[in-house]
Jmol script that loads the backbone (N, CA, C; Angstrom):
load data "model"
ATOM      1  N   UNK A   1     113.417  90.436 110.064  1.00  0.00           N
ATOM      2  CA  UNK A   1     112.370  90.826 109.131  1.00  0.00           C
ATOM      3  C   UNK A   1     111.828  92.187 109.549  1.00  0.00           C
ATOM      4  N   UNK A   2     111.609  93.054 108.579  1.00  0.00           N
ATOM      5  CA  UNK A   2     111.123  94.397 108.871  1.00  0.00           C
ATOM      6  C   UNK A   2     109.645  94.380 109.253  1.00  0.00           C
ATOM      7  N   UNK A   3     109.213  95.351 110.078  1.00  0.00           N
ATOM      8  CA  UNK A   3     107.806  95.403 110.511  1.00  0.00           C
ATOM      9  C   UNK A   3     106.824  95.484 109.345  1.00  0.00           C
ATOM     10  N   UNK A   4     107.227  96.109 108.255  1.00  0.00           N
ATOM     11  CA  UNK A   4     106.341  96.230 107.104  1.00  0.00           C
ATOM     12  C   UNK A   4     105.934  94.887 106.534  1.00  0.00           C
ATOM     13  N   UNK A   5     106.829  93.908 106.629  1.00  0.00           N
ATOM     14  CA  UNK A   5     106.516  92.564 106.126  1.00  0.00           C
ATOM     15  C   UNK A   5     105.422  91.915 106.962  1.00  0.00           C
ATOM     16  N   UNK A   6     105.485  92.120 108.272  1.00  0.00           N
ATOM     17  CA  UNK A   6     104.449  91.561 109.139  1.00  0.00           C
ATOM     18  C   UNK A   6     103.089  92.167 108.823  1.00  0.00           C
ATOM     19  N   UNK A   7     103.074  93.433 108.527  1.00  0.00           N
ATOM     20  CA  UNK A   7     101.813  94.100 108.168  1.00  0.00           C
ATOM     21  C   UNK A   7     101.266  93.534 106.862  1.00  0.00           C
ATOM     22  N   UNK A   8     102.118  93.361 105.880  1.00  0.00           N
ATOM     23  CA  UNK A   8     101.675  92.790 104.596  1.00  0.00           C
ATOM     24  C   UNK A   8     101.174  91.363 104.773  1.00  0.00           C
ATOM     25  N   UNK A   9     101.870  90.574 105.575  1.00  0.00           N
ATOM     26  CA  UNK A   9     101.433  89.197 105.828  1.00  0.00           C
ATOM     27  C   UNK A   9     100.082  89.204 106.531  1.00  0.00           C
ATOM     28  N   UNK A  10      99.915  90.085 107.512  1.00  0.00           N
ATOM     29  CA  UNK A  10      98.638  90.186 108.222  1.00  0.00           C
ATOM     30  C   UNK A  10      97.499  90.491 107.241  1.00  0.00           C
ATOM     31  N   UNK A  11      97.694  91.516 106.389  1.00  0.00           N
ATOM     32  CA  UNK A  11      96.635  91.885 105.455  1.00  0.00           C
ATOM     33  C   UNK A  11      96.357  90.776 104.451  1.00  0.00           C
ATOM     34  N   UNK A  12      97.382  90.063 104.033  1.00  0.00           N
ATOM     35  CA  UNK A  12      97.172  88.942 103.112  1.00  0.00           C
ATOM     36  C   UNK A  12      96.343  87.848 103.780  1.00  0.00           C
ATOM     37  N   UNK A  13      96.672  87.523 105.010  1.00  0.00           N
ATOM     38  CA  UNK A  13      95.950  86.464 105.729  1.00  0.00           C
ATOM     39  C   UNK A  13      94.505  86.875 105.988  1.00  0.00           C
ATOM     40  N   UNK A  14      94.275  88.080 106.494  1.00  0.00           N
ATOM     41  CA  UNK A  14      92.908  88.508 106.810  1.00  0.00           C
ATOM     42  C   UNK A  14      92.066  88.647 105.543  1.00  0.00           C
ATOM     43  N   UNK A  15      92.701  88.991 104.428  1.00  0.00           N
ATOM     44  CA  UNK A  15      91.979  89.074 103.165  1.00  0.00           C
ATOM     45  C   UNK A  15      91.515  87.686 102.725  1.00  0.00           C
ATOM     46  N   UNK A  16      92.389  86.704 102.837  1.00  0.00           N
ATOM     47  CA  UNK A  16      92.025  85.326 102.486  1.00  0.00           C
ATOM     48  C   UNK A  16      90.932  84.809 103.423  1.00  0.00           C
ATOM     49  N   UNK A  17      91.052  85.115 104.702  1.00  0.00           N
ATOM     50  CA  UNK A  17      90.051  84.684 105.688  1.00  0.00           C
ATOM     51  C   UNK A  17      88.687  85.299 105.370  1.00  0.00           C
ATOM     52  N   UNK A  18      88.652  86.591 105.084  1.00  0.00           N
ATOM     53  CA  UNK A  18      87.386  87.265 104.775  1.00  0.00           C
ATOM     54  C   UNK A  18      86.759  86.689 103.509  1.00  0.00           C
ATOM     55  N   UNK A  19      87.590  86.432 102.498  1.00  0.00           N
ATOM     56  CA  UNK A  19      87.098  85.836 101.252  1.00  0.00           C
ATOM     57  C   UNK A  19      86.513  84.445 101.531  1.00  0.00           C
ATOM     58  N   UNK A  20      87.238  83.649 102.301  1.00  0.00           N
ATOM     59  CA  UNK A  20      86.766  82.303 102.634  1.00  0.00           C
ATOM     60  C   UNK A  20      85.467  82.351 103.436  1.00  0.00           C
ATOM     61  N   UNK A  21      85.359  83.306 104.346  1.00  0.00           N
ATOM     62  CA  UNK A  21      84.129  83.420 105.134  1.00  0.00           C
ATOM     63  C   UNK A  21      82.923  83.679 104.242  1.00  0.00           C
ATOM     64  N   UNK A  22      83.097  84.505 103.224  1.00  0.00           N
ATOM     65  CA  UNK A  22      81.994  84.762 102.292  1.00  0.00           C
ATOM     66  C   UNK A  22      81.608  83.478 101.555  1.00  0.00           C
ATOM     67  N   UNK A  23      82.601  82.737 101.097  1.00  0.00           N
ATOM     68  CA  UNK A  23      82.324  81.492 100.392  1.00  0.00           C
ATOM     69  C   UNK A  23      81.672  80.455 101.277  1.00  0.00           C
ATOM     70  N   UNK A  24      82.168  80.319 102.491  1.00  0.00           N
ATOM     71  CA  UNK A  24      81.601  79.353 103.436  1.00  0.00           C
ATOM     72  C   UNK A  24      80.169  79.722 103.779  1.00  0.00           C
ATOM     73  N   UNK A  25      79.921  81.006 104.029  1.00  0.00           N
ATOM     74  CA  UNK A  25      78.567  81.432 104.381  1.00  0.00           C
ATOM     75  C   UNK A  25      77.603  81.219 103.214  1.00  0.00           C
ATOM     76  N   UNK A  26      78.071  81.452 101.992  1.00  0.00           N
ATOM     77  CA  UNK A  26      77.220  81.222 100.821  1.00  0.00           C
ATOM     78  C   UNK A  26      76.866  79.734 100.717  1.00  0.00           C
ATOM     79  N   UNK A  27      77.857  78.864 100.903  1.00  0.00           N
ATOM     80  CA  UNK A  27      77.595  77.419 100.837  1.00  0.00           C
ATOM     81  C   UNK A  27      76.618  77.001 101.932  1.00  0.00           C
ATOM     82  N   UNK A  28      76.810  77.547 103.130  1.00  0.00           N
ATOM     83  CA  UNK A  28      75.896  77.228 104.232  1.00  0.00           C
ATOM     84  C   UNK A  28      74.490  77.750 103.952  1.00  0.00           C
ATOM     85  N   UNK A  29      74.383  78.891 103.306  1.00  0.00           N
ATOM     86  CA  UNK A  29      73.067  79.443 102.971  1.00  0.00           C
ATOM     87  C   UNK A  29      72.334  78.513 102.012  1.00  0.00           C
ATOM     88  N   UNK A  30      73.052  77.981 101.041  1.00  0.00           N
ATOM     89  CA  UNK A  30      72.426  77.055 100.077  1.00  0.00           C
ATOM     90  C   UNK A  30      71.968  75.771 100.753  1.00  0.00           C
ATOM     91  N   UNK A  31      72.720  75.323 101.751  1.00  0.00           N
ATOM     92  CA  UNK A  31      72.392  74.088 102.462  1.00  0.00           C
ATOM     93  C   UNK A  31      71.460  74.330 103.640  1.00  0.00           C
ATOM     94  N   UNK A  32      71.095  75.590 103.870  1.00  0.00           N
ATOM     95  CA  UNK A  32      70.266  75.988 105.007  1.00  0.00           C
ATOM     96  C   UNK A  32      70.871  75.509 106.322  1.00  0.00           C
ATOM     97  N   UNK A  33      72.181  75.624 106.429  1.00  0.00           N
ATOM     98  CA  UNK A  33      72.909  75.235 107.635  1.00  0.00           C
ATOM     99  C   UNK A  33      73.162  76.466 108.499  1.00  0.00           C
ATOM    100  N   UNK A  34      73.842  76.253 109.626  1.00  0.00           N
ATOM    101  CA  UNK A  34      74.182  77.344 110.536  1.00  0.00           C
ATOM    102  C   UNK A  34      75.046  78.360 109.799  1.00  0.00           C
ATOM    103  N   UNK A  35      74.666  79.637 109.863  1.00  0.00           N
ATOM    104  CA  UNK A  35      75.315  80.699 109.096  1.00  0.00           C
ATOM    105  C   UNK A  35      76.337  81.467 109.919  1.00  0.00           C
ATOM    106  N   UNK A  36      77.246  82.108 109.212  1.00  0.00           N
ATOM    107  CA  UNK A  36      78.190  83.025 109.846  1.00  0.00           C
ATOM    108  C   UNK A  36      77.441  84.343 110.075  1.00  0.00           C
ATOM    109  N   UNK A  37      77.470  84.881 111.279  1.00  0.00           N
ATOM    110  CA  UNK A  37      76.744  86.133 111.540  1.00  0.00           C
ATOM    111  C   UNK A  37      77.257  87.283 110.661  1.00  0.00           C
ATOM    112  N   UNK A  38      76.332  88.137 110.242  1.00  0.00           N
ATOM    113  CA  UNK A  38      76.714  89.279 109.409  1.00  0.00           C
ATOM    114  C   UNK A  38      77.723  90.171 110.124  1.00  0.00           C
ATOM    115  N   UNK A  39      77.600  90.272 111.436  1.00  0.00           N
ATOM    116  CA  UNK A  39      78.556  91.077 112.205  1.00  0.00           C
ATOM    117  C   UNK A  39      79.972  90.525 112.052  1.00  0.00           C
ATOM    118  N   UNK A  40      80.111  89.214 111.984  1.00  0.00           N
ATOM    119  CA  UNK A  40      81.434  88.607 111.794  1.00  0.00           C
ATOM    120  C   UNK A  40      81.979  88.890 110.404  1.00  0.00           C
ATOM    121  N   UNK A  41      81.094  88.895 109.417  1.00  0.00           N
ATOM    122  CA  UNK A  41      81.525  89.215 108.054  1.00  0.00           C
ATOM    123  C   UNK A  41      82.012  90.661 107.981  1.00  0.00           C
ATOM    124  N   UNK A  42      81.292  91.560 108.626  1.00  0.00           N
ATOM    125  CA  UNK A  42      81.717  92.961 108.662  1.00  0.00           C
ATOM    126  C   UNK A  42      82.997  93.134 109.480  1.00  0.00           C
ATOM    127  N   UNK A  43      83.111  92.409 110.575  1.00  0.00           N
ATOM    128  CA  UNK A  43      84.308  92.521 111.404  1.00  0.00           C
ATOM    129  C   UNK A  43      85.553  92.086 110.637  1.00  0.00           C
ATOM    130  N   UNK A  44      85.436  91.007 109.873  1.00  0.00           N
ATOM    131  CA  UNK A  44      86.592  90.562 109.086  1.00  0.00           C
ATOM    132  C   UNK A  44      86.993  91.626 108.065  1.00  0.00           C
ATOM    133  N   UNK A  45      86.020  92.340 107.521  1.00  0.00           N
ATOM    134  CA  UNK A  45      86.324  93.426 106.583  1.00  0.00           C
ATOM    135  C   UNK A  45      86.964  94.601 107.314  1.00  0.00           C
ATOM    136  N   UNK A  46      86.429  94.957 108.468  1.00  0.00           N
ATOM    137  CA  UNK A  46      86.963  96.084 109.229  1.00  0.00           C
ATOM    138  C   UNK A  46      88.374  95.828 109.741  1.00  0.00           C
ATOM    139  N   UNK A  47      88.701  94.572 109.986  1.00  0.00           N
ATOM    140  CA  UNK A  47      90.033  94.222 110.490  1.00  0.00           C
ATOM    141  C   UNK A  47      91.079  94.177 109.384  1.00  0.00           C
ATOM    142  N   UNK A  48      90.675  94.504 108.157  1.00  0.00           N
ATOM    143  CA  UNK A  48      91.640  94.577 107.066  1.00  0.00           C
ATOM    144  C   UNK A  48      91.341  93.673 105.892  1.00  0.00           C
ATOM    145  N   UNK A  49      90.273  92.905 105.972  1.00  0.00           N
ATOM    146  CA  UNK A  49      89.956  91.968 104.904  1.00  0.00           C
ATOM    147  C   UNK A  49      88.902  92.457 103.936  1.00  0.00           C
ATOM    148  N   UNK A  50      88.783  93.760 103.787  1.00  0.00           N
ATOM    149  CA  UNK A  50      87.706  94.295 102.948  1.00  0.00           C
ATOM    150  C   UNK A  50      87.860  93.907 101.478  1.00  0.00           C
ATOM    151  N   UNK A  51      89.081  93.808 100.984  1.00  0.00           N
ATOM    152  CA  UNK A  51      89.276  93.397  99.586  1.00  0.00           C
ATOM    153  C   UNK A  51      88.761  91.969  99.400  1.00  0.00           C
ATOM    154  N   UNK A  52      89.053  91.094 100.340  1.00  0.00           N
ATOM    155  CA  UNK A  52      88.554  89.725 100.282  1.00  0.00           C
ATOM    156  C   UNK A  52      87.042  89.657 100.417  1.00  0.00           C
ATOM    157  N   UNK A  53      86.477  90.512 101.258  1.00  0.00           N
ATOM    158  CA  UNK A  53      85.021  90.531 101.427  1.00  0.00           C
ATOM    159  C   UNK A  53      84.318  90.979 100.155  1.00  0.00           C
ATOM    160  N   UNK A  54      84.817  92.049  99.557  1.00  0.00           N
ATOM    161  CA  UNK A  54      84.210  92.548  98.319  1.00  0.00           C
ATOM    162  C   UNK A  54      84.385  91.521  97.202  1.00  0.00           C
ATOM    163  N   UNK A  55      85.575  90.925  97.110  1.00  0.00           N
ATOM    164  CA  UNK A  55      85.808  89.894  96.094  1.00  0.00           C
ATOM    165  C   UNK A  55      84.877  88.704  96.320  1.00  0.00           C
ATOM    166  N   UNK A  56      84.688  88.313  97.589  1.00  0.00           N
ATOM    167  CA  UNK A  56      83.770  87.219  97.907  1.00  0.00           C
ATOM    168  C   UNK A  56      82.334  87.545  97.544  1.00  0.00           C
ATOM    169  N   UNK A  57      81.934  88.783  97.778  1.00  0.00           N
ATOM    170  CA  UNK A  57      80.585  89.200  97.395  1.00  0.00           C
ATOM    171  C   UNK A  57      80.394  89.052  95.884  1.00  0.00           C
ATOM    172  N   UNK A  58      81.389  89.491  95.122  1.00  0.00           N
ATOM    173  CA  UNK A  58      81.269  89.467  93.667  1.00  0.00           C
ATOM    174  C   UNK A  58      81.397  88.059  93.096  1.00  0.00           C
ATOM    175  N   UNK A  59      82.345  87.286  93.577  1.00  0.00           N
ATOM    176  CA  UNK A  59      82.583  85.952  93.020  1.00  0.00           C
ATOM    177  C   UNK A  59      81.506  84.966  93.428  1.00  0.00           C
ATOM    178  N   UNK A  60      81.111  84.987  94.706  1.00  0.00           N
ATOM    179  CA  UNK A  60      80.109  84.037  95.194  1.00  0.00           C
ATOM    180  C   UNK A  60      78.682  84.575  95.063  1.00  0.00           C
ATOM    181  N   UNK A  61      78.519  85.812  94.619  1.00  0.00           N
ATOM    182  CA  UNK A  61      77.205  86.463  94.536  1.00  0.00           C
ATOM    183  C   UNK A  61      76.489  86.359  95.876  1.00  0.00           C
ATOM    184  N   UNK A  62      77.207  86.760  96.915  1.00  0.00           N
ATOM    185  CA  UNK A  62      76.713  86.605  98.274  1.00  0.00           C
ATOM    186  C   UNK A  62      76.515  87.967  98.922  1.00  0.00           C
ATOM    187  N   UNK A  63      75.384  88.137  99.544  1.00  0.00           N
ATOM    188  CA  UNK A  63      75.014  89.369 100.244  1.00  0.00           C
ATOM    189  C   UNK A  63      74.872  90.561  99.301  1.00  0.00           C
ATOM    190  N   UNK A  64      74.692  90.305  98.026  1.00  0.00           N
ATOM    191  CA  UNK A  64      74.593  91.397  97.057  1.00  0.00           C
ATOM    192  C   UNK A  64      73.204  92.028  97.033  1.00  0.00           C
ATOM    193  N   UNK A  65      72.228  91.401  97.655  1.00  0.00           N
ATOM    194  CA  UNK A  65      70.885  91.981  97.711  1.00  0.00           C
ATOM    195  C   UNK A  65      70.652  92.801  98.977  1.00  0.00           C
ATOM    196  N   UNK A  66      71.638  92.813  99.863  1.00  0.00           N
ATOM    197  CA  UNK A  66      71.513  93.577 101.100  1.00  0.00           C
ATOM    198  C   UNK A  66      72.134  94.945 100.887  1.00  0.00           C
ATOM    199  N   UNK A  67      71.343  96.002 101.042  1.00  0.00           N
ATOM    200  CA  UNK A  67      71.837  97.352 100.739  1.00  0.00           C
ATOM    201  C   UNK A  67      73.030  97.728 101.600  1.00  0.00           C
ATOM    202  N   UNK A  68      73.018  97.286 102.864  1.00  0.00           N
ATOM    203  CA  UNK A  68      74.107  97.674 103.752  1.00  0.00           C
ATOM    204  C   UNK A  68      75.420  96.994 103.369  1.00  0.00           C
ATOM    205  N   UNK A  69      75.363  95.812 102.790  1.00  0.00           N
ATOM    206  CA  UNK A  69      76.582  95.199 102.274  1.00  0.00           C
ATOM    207  C   UNK A  69      77.017  95.897 100.989  1.00  0.00           C
ATOM    208  N   UNK A  70      76.066  96.227 100.129  1.00  0.00           N
ATOM    209  CA  UNK A  70      76.393  96.923  98.878  1.00  0.00           C
ATOM    210  C   UNK A  70      77.003  98.291  99.143  1.00  0.00           C
ATOM    211  N   UNK A  71      76.546  98.957 100.181  1.00  0.00           N
ATOM    212  CA  UNK A  71      77.032 100.312 100.468  1.00  0.00           C
ATOM    213  C   UNK A  71      78.318 100.310 101.286  1.00  0.00           C
ATOM    214  N   UNK A  72      78.347  99.524 102.357  1.00  0.00           N
ATOM    215  CA  UNK A  72      79.430  99.661 103.320  1.00  0.00           C
ATOM    216  C   UNK A  72      80.671  98.829 103.019  1.00  0.00           C
ATOM    217  N   UNK A  73      80.529  97.659 102.394  1.00  0.00           N
ATOM    218  CA  UNK A  73      81.726  96.875 102.081  1.00  0.00           C
ATOM    219  C   UNK A  73      82.637  97.619 101.102  1.00  0.00           C
ATOM    220  N   UNK A  74      82.111  98.154  99.995  1.00  0.00           N
ATOM    221  CA  UNK A  74      83.006  98.927  99.119  1.00  0.00           C
ATOM    222  C   UNK A  74      83.553 100.180  99.796  1.00  0.00           C
ATOM    223  N   UNK A  75      82.773 100.799 100.665  1.00  0.00           N
ATOM    224  CA  UNK A  75      83.243 101.987 101.380  1.00  0.00           C
ATOM    225  C   UNK A  75      84.398 101.635 102.311  1.00  0.00           C
ATOM    226  N   UNK A  76      84.255 100.556 103.050  1.00  0.00           N
ATOM    227  CA  UNK A  76      85.338 100.095 103.926  1.00  0.00           C
ATOM    228  C   UNK A  76      86.580  99.794 103.095  1.00  0.00           C
ATOM    229  N   UNK A  77      86.382  99.136 101.972  1.00  0.00           N
ATOM    230  CA  UNK A  77      87.495  98.796 101.080  1.00  0.00           C
ATOM    231  C   UNK A  77      88.185 100.064 100.573  1.00  0.00           C
ATOM    232  N   UNK A  78      87.403 101.016 100.134  1.00  0.00           N
ATOM    233  CA  UNK A  78      87.959 102.271  99.627  1.00  0.00           C
ATOM    234  C   UNK A  78      88.781 102.985 100.700  1.00  0.00           C
ATOM    235  N   UNK A  79      88.252 103.041 101.917  1.00  0.00           N
ATOM    236  CA  UNK A  79      88.971 103.691 103.009  1.00  0.00           C
ATOM    237  C   UNK A  79      90.271 102.962 103.345  1.00  0.00           C
ATOM    238  N   UNK A  80      90.226 101.633 103.349  1.00  0.00           N
ATOM    239  CA  UNK A  80      91.429 100.871 103.675  1.00  0.00           C
ATOM    240  C   UNK A  80      92.491 100.974 102.587  1.00  0.00           C
ATOM    241  N   UNK A  81      92.084 100.911 101.338  1.00  0.00           N
ATOM    242  CA  UNK A  81      93.045 101.037 100.246  1.00  0.00           C
ATOM    243  C   UNK A  81      93.645 102.442 100.236  1.00  0.00           C
ATOM    244  N   UNK A  82      92.827 103.457 100.491  1.00  0.00           N
ATOM    245  CA  UNK A  82      93.321 104.829 100.567  1.00  0.00           C
ATOM    246  C   UNK A  82      94.332 104.976 101.707  1.00  0.00           C
ATOM    247  N   UNK A  83      94.007 104.428 102.864  1.00  0.00           N
ATOM    248  CA  UNK A  83      94.925 104.496 104.001  1.00  0.00           C
ATOM    249  C   UNK A  83      96.233 103.768 103.688  1.00  0.00           C
ATOM    250  N   UNK A  84      96.133 102.639 103.024  1.00  0.00           N
ATOM    251  CA  UNK A  84      97.333 101.888 102.653  1.00  0.00           C
ATOM    252  C   UNK A  84      98.202 102.683 101.685  1.00  0.00           C
ATOM    253  N   UNK A  85      97.565 103.291 100.697  1.00  0.00           N
ATOM    254  CA  UNK A  85      98.327 104.087  99.725  1.00  0.00           C
ATOM    255  C   UNK A  85      98.971 105.309 100.372  1.00  0.00           C
ATOM    256  N   UNK A  86      98.238 105.982 101.232  1.00  0.00           N
ATOM    257  CA  UNK A  86      98.807 107.148 101.930  1.00  0.00           C
ATOM    258  C   UNK A  86      99.979 106.703 102.810  1.00  0.00           C
ATOM    259  N   UNK A  87      99.823 105.578 103.486  1.00  0.00           N
ATOM    260  CA  UNK A  87     100.912 105.058 104.312  1.00  0.00           C
ATOM    261  C   UNK A  87     102.148 104.733 103.492  1.00  0.00           C
ATOM    262  N   UNK A  88     101.940 104.112 102.340  1.00  0.00           N
ATOM    263  CA  UNK A  88     103.081 103.803 101.459  1.00  0.00           C
ATOM    264  C   UNK A  88     103.742 105.070 100.934  1.00  0.00           C
ATOM    265  N   UNK A  89     102.939 106.040 100.551  1.00  0.00           N
ATOM    266  CA  UNK A  89     103.495 107.298 100.046  1.00  0.00           C
ATOM    267  C   UNK A  89     104.261 108.045 101.127  1.00  0.00           C
ATOM    268  N   UNK A  90     103.762 108.024 102.354  1.00  0.00           N
ATOM    269  CA  UNK A  90     104.471 108.659 103.458  1.00  0.00           C
ATOM    270  C   UNK A  90     105.791 107.946 103.747  1.00  0.00           C
ATOM    271  N   UNK A  91     105.747 106.612 103.710  1.00  0.00           N
ATOM    272  CA  UNK A  91     106.946 105.826 103.995  1.00  0.00           C
ATOM    273  C   UNK A  91     108.022 106.045 102.941  1.00  0.00           C
ATOM    274  N   UNK A  92     107.621 106.157 101.685  1.00  0.00           N
ATOM    275  CA  UNK A  92     108.596 106.348 100.607  1.00  0.00           C
ATOM    276  C   UNK A  92     109.044 107.791 100.472  1.00  0.00           C
ATOM    277  N   UNK A  93     108.365 108.698 101.151  1.00  0.00           N
ATOM    278  CA  UNK A  93     108.743 110.099 101.093  1.00  0.00           C
ATOM    279  C   UNK A  93     108.124 110.852  99.921  1.00  0.00           C
ATOM    280  N   UNK A  94     107.246 110.192  99.161  1.00  0.00           N
ATOM    281  CA  UNK A  94     106.582 110.857  98.050  1.00  0.00           C
ATOM    282  C   UNK A  94     105.466 111.792  98.513  1.00  0.00           C
ATOM    283  N   UNK A  95     105.066 111.624  99.777  1.00  0.00           N
ATOM    284  CA  UNK A  95     104.029 112.472 100.363  1.00  0.00           C
ATOM    285  C   UNK A  95     104.518 112.884 101.738  1.00  0.00           C
ATOM    286  N   UNK A  96     104.381 114.155 102.045  1.00  0.00           N
ATOM    287  CA  UNK A  96     104.764 114.615 103.375  1.00  0.00           C
ATOM    288  C   UNK A  96     103.809 115.724 103.811  1.00  0.00           C
ATOM    289  N   UNK A  97     103.713 115.877 105.117  1.00  0.00           N
ATOM    290  CA  UNK A  97     102.844 116.912 105.673  1.00  0.00           C
ATOM    291  C   UNK A  97     103.660 117.976 106.330  1.00  0.00           C
TER     292      UNK A  97
END
end "model"
wireframe off; spacefill off
backbone 0.3
color backbone group
């Protein structure tokens, strides 16, 4: 299996994990149970799960009142998607330096 497949699998898994963390934390918030720390939510986004984090924010309506989540989660997502696209373009030879 080529290394690129492992990278895609990693990003798929971390995206699902980040999305699930948002859903779990929202459910725990409603039940007033032990919460997932905000640092962990940000870490899952920084490790590659930003698409899942942003999707979780929108679908579960979670952390949408916190300015730092509104500002930084989409920014992290934008940077990661841009890096992914640049990497793909470099790999395919459509972009070169």
